[in-house]
N, CA, C and O of each residue as an XYZ file, in Angstrom:
620
protein
N     131.033    106.859     96.070
C     130.168    106.690     97.230
C     130.544    105.385     97.925
O     130.703    104.354     97.272
N     130.683    105.428     99.214
C     131.058    104.235     99.970
C     129.914    103.228     99.998
O     128.765    103.557     99.700
N     130.252    102.007    100.360
C     129.236    100.956    100.447
C     128.147    101.321    101.438
O     126.966    101.113    101.161
N     128.525    101.866    102.594
C     127.511    102.232    103.594
C     126.666    103.400    103.115
O     125.471    103.457    103.408
N     127.270    104.342    102.377
C     126.495    105.454    101.823
C     125.527    104.958    100.764
O     124.388    105.420    100.690
N     125.980    104.011     99.938
C     125.101    103.422     98.927
C     123.942    102.690     99.583
O     122.797    102.827     99.153
N     124.231    101.915    100.622
C     123.178    101.180    101.334
C     122.193    102.142    101.993
O     120.988    101.890    101.994
N     122.693    103.235    102.548
C     121.820    104.234    103.171
C     120.928    104.901    102.121
O     119.740    105.119    102.358
N     121.506    105.222    100.963
C     120.726    105.838     99.885
C     119.660    104.870     99.372
O     118.541    105.280     99.063
N     120.006    103.600     99.283
C     119.038    102.584     98.867
C     117.876    102.529     99.835
O     116.718    102.574     99.418
N     118.167    102.431    101.123
C     117.094    102.340    102.115
C     116.227    103.594    102.099
O     115.007    103.507    102.245
N     116.837    104.741    101.926
C     116.065    105.989    101.853
C     115.109    105.970    100.657
O     113.944    106.346    100.785
N     115.599    105.535     99.502
C     114.753    105.471     98.301
C     113.619    104.459     98.479
O     112.479    104.722     98.096
N     113.937    103.315     99.055
C     112.916    102.281     99.284
C     111.875    102.791    100.276
O     110.674    102.624    100.062
N     112.333    103.409    101.356
C     111.402    103.956    102.359
C     110.452    104.982    101.734
O     109.264    105.012    102.056
N     110.983    105.824    100.838
C     110.153    106.840    100.178
C     109.034    106.213     99.348
O     107.948    106.781     99.240
N     109.295    105.057     98.767
C     108.299    104.400     97.910
C     107.430    103.398     98.654
O     106.387    102.989     98.143
N     107.837    102.997     99.844
C     107.151    101.905    100.534
C     105.697    102.230    100.887
O     104.862    101.326    100.905
N     105.380    103.475    101.162
C     103.989    103.827    101.478
C     103.063    103.452    100.320
O     101.952    102.974    100.550
N     103.506    103.662     99.088
C     102.693    103.293     97.925
C     102.573    101.781     97.789
O     101.518    101.272     97.409
N     103.646    101.062     98.098
C     103.602     99.596     98.067
C     102.617     99.090     99.119
O     101.818     98.193     98.850
N     102.678     99.665    100.307
C     101.771     99.268    101.393
C     100.324     99.547    100.994
O      99.454     98.698    101.186
N     100.061    100.733    100.439
C      98.682    101.070    100.014
C      98.180    100.120     98.934
O      97.058     99.618     99.018
N      99.009     99.870     97.917
C      98.588     98.969     96.849
C      98.331     97.569     97.400
O      97.297     96.967     97.111
N      99.252     97.057     98.180
C      99.119     95.704     98.732
C      97.865     95.584     99.584
O      97.151     94.585     99.493
N      97.587     96.578    100.404
C      96.380     96.555    101.249
C      95.123     96.586    100.392
O      94.185     95.828    100.640
N      95.094     97.444     99.397
C      93.915     97.555     98.529
C      93.666     96.270     97.743
O      92.519     95.898     97.495
N      94.757     95.591     97.351
C      94.648     94.365     96.554
C      94.551     93.115     97.424
O      94.376     92.014     96.903
N      94.662     93.271     98.739
C      94.595     92.119     99.647
C      95.818     91.230     99.583
O      95.712     90.014     99.743
N      96.982     91.824     99.350
C      98.220     91.058     99.224
C      99.003     91.113    100.529
O      99.324     92.204    100.999
N      99.319     89.970    101.124
C     100.176     89.983    102.309
C     101.550     90.548    101.968
O     102.201     90.105    101.022
N     101.974     91.521    102.743
C     103.242     92.205    102.535
C     104.036     92.124    103.832
O     103.498     92.361    104.913
N     105.319     91.786    103.720
C     106.174     91.694    104.900
C     107.395     92.578    104.703
O     108.253     92.299    103.866
N     107.458     93.644    105.485
C     108.600     94.558    105.432
C     109.394     94.515    106.742
O     110.267     95.353    106.967
N     109.095     93.550    107.596
C     109.706     93.486    108.933
C     111.226     93.375    108.886
O     111.904     93.898    109.770
N     111.766     92.717    107.889
C     113.217     92.505    107.815
C     113.925     93.573    106.991
O     115.142     93.506    106.820
N     113.193     94.553    106.479
C     113.758     95.584    105.609
C     114.657     96.524    106.417
O     114.186     97.296    107.252
N     115.955     96.438    106.148
C     116.947     97.272    106.827
C     117.994     97.723    105.819
O     117.984     97.291    104.666
N     118.883     98.581    106.254
C     119.971     99.027    105.397
C     120.849     97.844    104.986
O     121.301     97.777    103.843
N     121.091     96.923    105.899
C     121.927     95.756    105.606
C     121.179     94.681    104.824
O     121.805     93.819    104.208
N     119.863     94.721    104.841
C     119.033     93.711    104.186
C     117.850     94.413    103.504
O     116.731     94.381    104.015
N     118.097     95.041    102.363
C     117.035     95.825    101.714
C     116.053     94.956    100.922
O     115.935     95.078     99.702
N     115.351     94.074    101.647
C     114.411     93.145    101.013
C     113.050     93.252    101.671
O     112.924     93.498    102.871
N     112.022     93.055    100.828
C     110.678     92.864    101.361
C     110.033     91.725    100.596
O     110.525     91.294     99.553
N     108.927     91.248    101.131
C     108.273     90.061    100.581
C     106.797     90.339    100.383
O     106.165     91.038    101.176
N     106.264     89.783     99.318
C     104.838     89.883     99.058
C     104.347     88.512     98.601
O     105.046     87.796     97.883
N     103.143     88.160     99.025
C     102.539     86.889     98.616
C     101.466     87.178     97.586
O     100.568     87.991     97.808
N     101.575     86.495     96.448
C     100.616     86.645     95.355
C      99.964     85.293     95.082
O     100.563     84.249     95.335
N      98.754     85.314     94.573
C      98.051     84.064     94.255
C      97.663     84.054     92.787
O      97.285     85.071     92.205
N      97.771     82.850     92.204
C      97.391     82.715     90.800
C      95.889     82.442     90.689
O      95.170     82.468     91.687
N      95.428     82.181     89.472
C      94.005     81.943     89.226
C      93.494     80.690     89.926
O      92.291     80.548     90.143
N      94.400     79.780     90.283
C      94.033     78.559     91.007
C      94.158     78.741     92.524
O      94.015     77.781     93.282
N      94.423     79.960     92.956
C      94.571     80.317     94.362
C      95.834     79.731     95.012
O      95.927     79.655     96.237
N      96.797     79.322     94.191
C      98.080     78.848     94.717
C      98.906     80.051     95.153
O      98.978     81.038     94.420
N      99.533     79.996     96.329
C     100.366     81.121     96.754
C     101.755     81.076     96.121
O     102.339     80.012     95.915
N     102.253     82.256     95.826
C     103.610     82.432     95.322
C     104.263     83.510     96.177
O     103.701     84.588     96.373
N     105.433     83.215     96.673
C     106.117     84.086     97.610
C     107.243     84.808     96.874
O     108.171     84.182     96.363
N     107.144     86.119     96.830
C     108.068     86.940     96.048
C     108.990     87.721     96.977
O     108.541     88.396     97.904
N     110.280     87.614     96.709
C     111.286     88.407     97.408
C     111.703     89.541     96.479
O     112.043     89.313     95.318
N     111.674     90.757     96.997
C     112.119     91.925     96.239
C     113.380     92.451     96.934
O     113.310     93.080     97.990
N     114.525     92.180     96.319
C     115.820     92.577     96.867
C     116.214     93.905     96.213
O     116.511     93.955     95.020
N     116.211     94.959     96.997
C     116.420     96.312     96.488
C     117.862     96.803     96.583
O     118.098     98.011     96.569
N     118.816     95.906     96.678
C     120.219     96.302     96.746
C     120.560     97.227     95.574
O     120.301     96.893     94.418
N     121.131     98.370     95.874
C     121.543     99.406     94.909
C     120.382    100.074     94.168
O     120.588    100.717     93.139
N     119.171     99.921     94.688
C     118.011    100.616     94.132
C     118.094    102.078     94.564
O     118.523    102.330     95.690
N     117.723    103.026     93.770
C     117.106    102.953     92.453
C     118.075    103.031     91.270
O     117.646    103.064     90.117
N     119.381    103.060     91.555
C     120.330    103.082     90.441
C     120.108    101.880     89.541
O     120.117    101.995     88.315
N     119.910    100.724     90.162
C     119.645     99.495     89.425
C     118.304     98.932     89.878
O     117.841     99.234     90.978
N     117.686     98.121     89.039
C     116.395     97.553     89.435
C     116.564     96.537     90.562
O     117.656     96.009     90.774
N     115.485     96.272     91.274
C     115.563     95.220     92.288
C     115.710     93.854     91.620
O     115.471     93.700     90.423
N     116.101     92.883     92.411
C     116.110     91.497     91.957
C     114.832     90.861     92.468
O     114.585     90.817     93.673
N     114.025     90.370     91.545
C     112.760     89.721     91.872
C     113.010     88.218     91.850
O     113.469     87.674     90.845
N     112.711     87.559     92.945
C     112.931     86.124     93.023
C     111.763     85.465     93.742
O     111.213     86.019     94.694
N     111.397     84.296     93.284
C     110.374     83.503     93.970
C     111.079     82.609     94.979
O     112.089     81.974     94.677
N     110.521     82.575     96.183
C     111.101     81.817     97.285
C     110.039     80.892     97.867
O     108.851     81.044     97.586
N     110.473     79.936     98.675
C     109.494     79.107     99.368
C     108.936     79.897    100.560
O     109.442     80.965    100.905
N     107.908     79.362    101.166
C     107.238     80.084    102.251
C     108.184     80.407    103.407
O     108.045     81.449    104.049
N     109.140     79.526    103.674
C     110.102     79.747    104.753
C     111.250     80.674    104.336
O     112.072     81.060    105.167
N     111.302     81.026    103.053
C     112.332     81.908    102.490
C     113.725     81.302    102.577
O     114.725     82.013    102.685
N     113.768     79.990    102.529
C     115.044     79.276    102.579
C     115.507     78.838    101.185
O     116.706     78.743    100.923
N     114.558     78.576    100.307
C     114.862     78.110     98.955
C     114.402     79.190     97.990
O     113.326     79.764     98.159
N     115.219     79.466     96.976
C     114.864     80.503     96.014
C     115.307     80.098     94.619
O     116.238     79.315     94.433
N     114.597     80.666     93.640
C     115.033     80.536     92.260
C     114.798     79.207     91.581
O     115.332     78.978     90.496
N     114.025     78.329     92.171
C     113.737     77.043     91.528
C     112.473     77.162     90.684
O     111.540     77.882     91.039
N     112.457     76.452     89.575
C     111.304     76.502     88.673
C     109.993     76.197     89.392
O     108.968     76.812     89.100
N     110.020     75.266     90.314
C     108.784     74.873     91.009
C     108.213     75.993     91.877
O     107.064     75.911     92.310
N     108.996     77.030     92.134
C     108.524     78.169     92.925
C     107.890     79.252     92.051
O     107.269     80.182     92.566
N     108.043     79.134     90.741
C     107.563     80.139     89.789
C     106.202     79.772     89.217
O     105.936     78.601     88.946
N     105.344     80.762     89.034
C     104.092     80.496     88.327
C     104.354     80.334     86.829
O     105.375     80.795     86.317
N     103.435     79.683     86.139
C     103.523     79.604     84.686
C     103.504     81.011     84.105
O     102.947     81.938     84.694
N     104.119     81.148     82.945
C     104.090     82.419     82.245
C     105.388     83.201     82.333
O     105.525     84.246     81.697
N     106.337     82.714     83.105
C     107.619     83.397     83.215
C     108.691     82.631     82.457
O     108.499     81.475     82.079
N     109.808     83.285     82.243
C     110.927     82.711     81.495
C     111.360     81.403     82.149
O     111.499     81.346     83.371
N     111.578     80.346     81.353
C     111.873     79.031     81.924
C     113.243     78.891     82.585
O     113.544     77.823     83.117
N     114.074     79.912     82.573
C     115.426     79.754     83.147
C     115.474     79.520     84.654
O     116.508     78.941     84.985
N     114.695     79.790     85.602
C     113.501     80.648     85.620
C     113.868     82.107     85.938
O     114.881     82.396     86.576
N     112.999     83.007     85.463
C     113.252     84.429     85.632
C     112.007     85.228     85.284
O     111.292     84.892     84.340
N     111.746     86.287     86.044
C     110.757     87.292     85.647
C     111.482     88.155     84.627
O     112.310     88.994     84.981
N     111.167     87.943     83.379
C     111.906     88.572     82.287
C     111.303     89.946     81.987
O     110.580     90.127     81.007
N     111.617     90.895     82.848
C     111.154     92.277     82.720
C     112.329     93.193     83.049
O     113.215     92.826     83.822
N     112.331     94.377     82.463
C     113.410     95.334     82.732
C     113.546     95.647     84.219
O     114.636     95.970     84.691
N     112.444     95.551     84.952
C     112.496     95.891     86.378
C     113.078     94.778     87.246
O     113.113     94.912     88.469
N     113.531     93.692     86.645
C     114.139     92.600     87.406
C     115.621     92.477     87.053
O     115.978     92.145     85.923
N     116.450     92.742     88.010
C     117.891     92.690     87.791
C     118.365     91.312     87.322
O     119.362     91.210     86.607
N     117.665     90.272     87.716
C     118.034     88.906     87.327
C     117.896     88.669     85.820
O     118.501     87.737     85.291
N     117.123     89.486     85.129
C     116.900     89.300     83.692
C     118.078     89.774     82.838
O     118.140     89.471     81.646
N     118.992     90.502     83.431
C     120.106     91.080     82.688
C     121.287     90.116     82.598
O     121.522     89.301     83.490
N     122.018     90.235     81.496
C     123.175     89.385     81.271
C     124.196     89.447     82.393
O     124.863     88.451     82.676
N     124.330     90.610     83.042
C     125.279     90.753     84.148
C     124.962     89.802     85.294
O     125.834     89.491     86.106
N     123.724     89.343     85.362
C     123.286     88.420     86.406
C     122.981     87.035     85.848
O     122.348     86.219     86.518
N     123.428     86.769     84.623
C     123.202     85.469     84.012
C     121.862     85.355     83.316
O     121.469     84.269     82.890
N     121.159     86.471     83.199
C     119.840     86.473     82.565
C     119.923     86.441     81.052
O     121.008     86.517     80.476
N     118.770     86.327     80.413
C     118.726     86.184     78.959
C     119.027     87.462     78.180
O     119.221     87.400     76.966
N     119.069     88.613     78.840
C     119.252     89.878     78.124
C     120.665     90.425     78.294
O     120.888     91.391     79.022
N     121.605     89.795     77.614
C     123.006     90.196     77.710
C     123.335     91.338     76.752
O     124.071     92.256     77.115
N     122.808     91.292     75.560
C     123.210     92.260     74.536
C     122.188     93.371     74.318
O     122.547     94.453     73.854
N     120.935     93.125     74.640
C     119.905     94.097     74.266
C     119.426     95.008     75.398
O     118.736     95.988     75.121
N     119.761     94.729     76.656
C     119.368     95.581     77.773
C     120.605     95.977     78.572
O     121.534     95.186     78.734
N     120.601     97.215     79.067
C     121.637     97.690     79.982
C     120.984     98.002     81.325
O     119.900     98.584     81.371
N     121.635     97.621     82.405
C     121.071     97.842     83.736
C     120.691     99.297     83.988
O     119.656     99.567     84.597
N     121.510    100.231     83.529
C     121.216    101.643     83.792
C     119.972    102.135     83.070
O     119.447    103.199     83.400
N     119.491    101.379     82.091
C     118.289    101.751     81.336
C     117.032    101.042     81.841
O     116.031    100.988     81.126
N     117.065    100.507     83.038
C     115.994     99.642     83.517
C     114.633    100.321     83.555
O     113.618     99.627     83.494
N     114.565    101.620     83.652
C     113.278    102.326     83.745
C     112.618    102.546     82.380
O     111.493    103.041     82.307
N     113.310    102.181     81.306
C     112.752    102.378     79.965
C     111.629    101.388     79.691
O     111.629    100.278     80.223
N     110.669    101.793     78.856
C     109.599    100.861     78.468
C     110.152     99.686     77.664
O     111.186     99.800     77.006
N     109.460     98.576     77.729
C     109.822     97.394     76.966
C     108.792     97.173     75.869
O     107.591     97.146     76.138
N     109.246     97.020     74.656
C     108.372     96.651     73.551
C     107.161     97.543     73.359
O     106.054     97.044     73.155
N     107.348     98.855     73.422
C     106.235     99.764     73.175
C     105.301     99.951     74.361
O     104.306    100.668     74.256
N     105.607     99.317     75.486
C     104.778     99.476     76.681
C     105.185    100.718     77.447
O     105.812    101.627     76.903
N     104.824    100.742     78.705
C     105.207    101.850     79.571
C     106.335    101.386     80.494
O     106.482    100.192     80.755
N     107.107    102.316     80.969
C     108.138    101.982     81.929
C     107.511    101.643     83.278
O     106.641    102.365     83.766
N     107.946    100.569     83.861
C     107.497    100.169     85.204
C     108.663    100.515     86.112
O     109.638     99.770     86.208
N     108.547    101.664     86.782
C     109.734    102.241     87.393
C     109.611    102.597     88.870
O     110.422    103.365     89.388
N     108.621    102.056     89.547
C     108.533    102.220     91.001
C     108.246    100.855     91.614
O     107.787     99.938     90.932
N     108.519    100.736     92.890
C     108.271     99.460     93.569
C     106.784     99.103     93.566
O     106.436     97.934     93.406
N     105.914    100.081     93.738
C     104.473     99.807     93.717
C     104.039     99.326     92.330
O     103.223     98.411     92.218
N     104.579     99.940     91.276
C     104.232     99.493     89.919
C     104.758     98.083     89.662
O     104.109     97.299     88.969
N     105.914     97.756     90.208
C     106.472     96.413     90.052
C     105.565     95.395     90.730
O     105.237     94.368     90.136
N     105.158     95.664     91.966
C     104.256     94.750     92.677
C     102.937     94.629     91.922
O     102.400     93.529     91.791
N     102.413     95.735     91.428
C     101.165     95.713     90.662
C     101.300     94.880     89.392
O     100.404     94.101     89.066
N     102.404     95.033     88.675
C     102.608     94.269     87.446
C     102.722     92.780     87.739
O     102.131     91.959     87.037
N     103.474     92.431     88.767
C     103.583     91.017     89.155
C     102.222     90.464     89.556
O     101.868     89.346     89.183
N     101.464     91.239     90.311
C     100.128     90.820     90.733
C      99.248     90.535     89.521
O      98.570     89.509     89.465
N      99.262     91.436     88.564
C      98.459     91.267     87.350
C      98.855     90.005     86.583
O      97.991     89.237     86.160
N     100.141     89.795     86.406
C     100.620     88.625     85.653
C     100.305     87.317     86.377
O      99.852     86.356     85.756
N     100.543     87.281     87.680
C     100.373     86.037     88.426
C      98.906     85.713     88.653
O      98.524     84.545     88.594
N      98.076     86.711     88.911
C      96.667     86.434     89.209
C      95.921     85.815     88.025
O      94.886     85.174     88.212
N      96.434     86.002     86.822
C      95.775     85.397     85.664
C      96.458     84.113     85.196
O      96.019     83.502     84.222
N      97.520     83.701     85.874
C      98.231     82.487     85.467
C      97.647     81.263     86.150
O      96.906     81.373     87.127
N      97.988     80.106     85.625
C      97.557     78.829     86.204
C      98.754     77.896     86.294
O      99.519     77.768     85.338
N      98.916     77.253     87.422
C      99.973     76.258     87.578
C     101.335     76.867     87.847
O     101.483     78.066     88.083
N     102.328     75.983     87.799
C     103.709     76.354     88.068
C     104.590     75.977     86.879
O     104.193     75.189     86.020
N     105.789     76.552     86.845
C     106.718     76.223     85.758
C     107.100     74.750     85.762
O     107.162     74.122     84.705
N     107.354     74.200     86.932
C     107.791     72.794     86.978
C     107.024     72.045     88.037
O     107.246     70.850     88.231
């Protein structure tokens, strides 16, 4: 499959799931920004707040989705800085990383902590006896649940 065909398939898959993301975000009162979501830039943003009401800005990069999981990254409000510990809420891997199968950054192929025990193609499998988190809406919901009960930042 060509790069443009892959990008088109990614956008189609994301578009199919986006209605559920929009519904969940609206019901939970989460600011969601899909304005920049295009075939060339398959990203959307959601703002989550922790128990102290601090905002956390999440970028969901859906490149090659659904074959591979999205890359979940915390960014600053202007979306210029990403991946710094100070942008992450407490409770996540100190590298920093959302250490979940649904985050491409957690895999060894991306420098994550799971080099030997996880394979990217198995990203939809449950982790540790839990359930598989395998849609964009479930990913946003899981992040919301984890962050809303956290306090403070990693650094």
